[in-house]
C-alpha positions in Angstrom: -1.8 -140.1 176.4 2.2 -141.1 175.9 4.1 -139.0 173.3 6.1 -142.0 172.4 3.0 -143.6 171.3 2.7 -141.8 168.3 5.8 -142.9 166.3 7.5 -142.0 163.7 4.7 -142.2 161.5 2.9 -139.8 163.3 5.8 -138.0 163.5 6.1 -137.3 159.9 2.3 -136.7 159.1 2.1 -133.9 161.8 5.0 -132.4 160.2 3.6 -132.4 157.0 0.4 -130.8 157.9 2.1 -128.0 160.0 4.2 -127.5 156.7 1.2 -127.3 154.5 -0.4 -125.1 157.1 2.4 -122.4 157.7 4.9 -123.0 154.5 8.5 -123.3 154.6 9.6 -119.9 155.4 7.3 -119.5 158.4 8.4 -123.0 159.7 11.5 -122.2 161.9 9.5 -119.5 163.6 6.8 -121.9 164.4 9.6 -124.3 165.7 10.8 -121.6 167.8 7.7 -120.6 169.5 6.7 -124.3 170.0 10.0 -124.9 171.5 10.0 -121.9 173.7 6.5 -122.6 174.9 7.0 -126.1 176.0 10.7 -124.6 178.1 8.2 -122.3 179.5 6.2 -124.9 180.7 8.3 -127.3 181.6 10.0 -124.7 183.7 6.7 -123.7 185.6 5.7 -127.1 186.2 9.1 -127.6 187.9 8.6 -124.6 190.0 5.1 -125.6 190.8 6.8 -128.7 192.1 9.1 -127.4 194.0 6.9 -125.2 195.9 4.9 -127.9 197.1 8.0 -129.5 198.8 9.4 -126.5 200.6 6.9 -126.7 203.3 8.0 -130.1 204.3 11.6 -128.6 204.8 10.3 -126.1 207.7 11.5 -126.8 211.2 9.0 -127.0 214.4 10.1 -125.2 217.3 10.7 -128.6 218.9 13.4 -129.3 216.0 15.3 -126.0 216.6 15.7 -126.6 220.3 
């Protein structure tokens, strides 16, 4: 599923639902927590991708000679 497929009306509906569930006072806290979670997820995914590329960079004994 592509996030771009949600569109503006979908985002407005999601925002209204979140506003009803958490109220206007908790909204900044919820937004901050979601942002931190997404940032950590992206960092972890990038680290995993970088770890997959490292074994390719190891030189064999023939390349060292």
